[in-house]
N, C-alpha and C positions, 0 to 999 in steps of 0.2 A: 681622156687618156692622161697618164701620169706626166708630170713636167719633164722627166728625163726622156721619156718616149718622144714627146713633143720636139724637144731639142734635137734629138737624133733625126727625126723625119724633117725637120725644118733646116738641117745642115748647120746648126749653130752649137756652141758649147752650152753645157747645162748652166754655167755662170751667166751667159748672155740671157738665156731663157728666164732664169731667176730674177735678172734685172728688170726684164720686161714685165714679169709677174708682179714685182714690187712696184713698178711704176704704173700698174693698172692698165697695161697695154694688151693683156691677154683676157679673154672672157674665161674666168677660172674662180676656183674656190679651194679652200683648205680644209681638209677633214681634221676636226678638233682633236679626236682621240689619238690620231698617229701623226699628224702634221703633213700628211701627204698632200701635194698640190695637185689638183685635177684641173686640166685645161678642157673646156667644152668648145667643140668646134664643129661646124657643119660644112665649113668652107675647106677646100683643099689647103694643105700646109703651105704650099708655094704662095697662094693667094693671100693668106695671113701674113706671111713674111714680107710680101711686096706692098701690100696696102696698110698694114696697121703698126706692125711692131717695129718698124725702122724709123718711124717718124718721130 
């Protein structure tokens, strides 16, 4: 899902999700042609927020 969609579902601002992405705390990649950041997740958003991104 797009980083903006992830941020909404996680209940955080896009800026916070972007910081997590830059810090490597999200399993994600960026599409070279468009710059879109895609978050890959099999876990529920709440679990990711609790277990990884806050640390």
